[in-house]
Residue, then its C-alpha position, 0 to 999 in steps of 0.5 A: m920812158a924806157i920799156y922793161r923787157p925781162s931777159l930770158r935768164g930772168v924769166a927762167l929764174a922766176a919760173l924756177c923760183a915759182t916751181f920751188v915755192l909751189t912744190a914746198c907748199a904742196p902736201a906730202a903724200t900721207g901714209t909714207r914713212s916720212a909723212p905717216y897718217l896721224l891716228g886720231r887726227d887724219a881721216a881713215a888711212a887710204a890704201r890700195p891692195g898691195d900698198r905699204i902704209y905708215v901710221q903714227i900713234d902718239m901716246p903719253g908715256e904714263v901709259f907705259g910708265l916711261g920716263a927719264a930713268e927708263l931710257a937713261g943714257r939714250w936721251q939726245p938733245w932735240t931742241p933746247t927744251l926737248a930730248r928724244a930717245v929711240a925706244s923701239h927695243r921696249f915695245s912689241l905688238h900682240d893680239v893682232i886682229a886684221p884681215d887675212g894677209w895683212e901684216l902689222s909691225i912696229d917701224r919705230a918708237v921714239a920717246f920725247l921728254t920735255t924739260g921739267r917733266s917726268a914722263a915722256e911722250i911716245e911716238f909710234i910709227v907702225r907699218l901696215e902691209l896689205p896683200t895684193d888681193a885685199r878686200l875693198g872698202g873700210q877695214r879695221v886692224r886692232a892690236q895691243l902695244v906691249d912694253q917689256d914690262g907687260r903693260t899694254a895699250p890697245i890700238e885700232i887703225v881704220v883703212q879705206v881700201n880703194r882701187 
């Protein structure tokens, strides 16, 4: 009976594969531009003084009357049944209520339109910058999302500031 002894190359390859598998399963850092907090689905956003965090806010297009016609010429195929269009130019933030020194801005707004539907879904990513002397504890930021036609929708973000 032969005894199997893996080569050093085989052991190294197995270790490398295990590293890739474990890295792929690890959660991404939440609150980043590529993995924003999901408003209404994640717990309060966590941040430290001086941080910049990103929050995703999903809204039905009916809130702003946004459909296929409003973004004509901007739609691009995304999947076989879904198109997307950058809609950042249509929106702004007004009446921001935040602790002193906090900055809130729209990073991007993207509309998604499913085949057969007349209204789009809108994904807003907002950027929140905390000052280096931000007060610790739970903080609220409120604002109005406003479209170019004057329609509004309120937003509220809860942030837990820790050291």
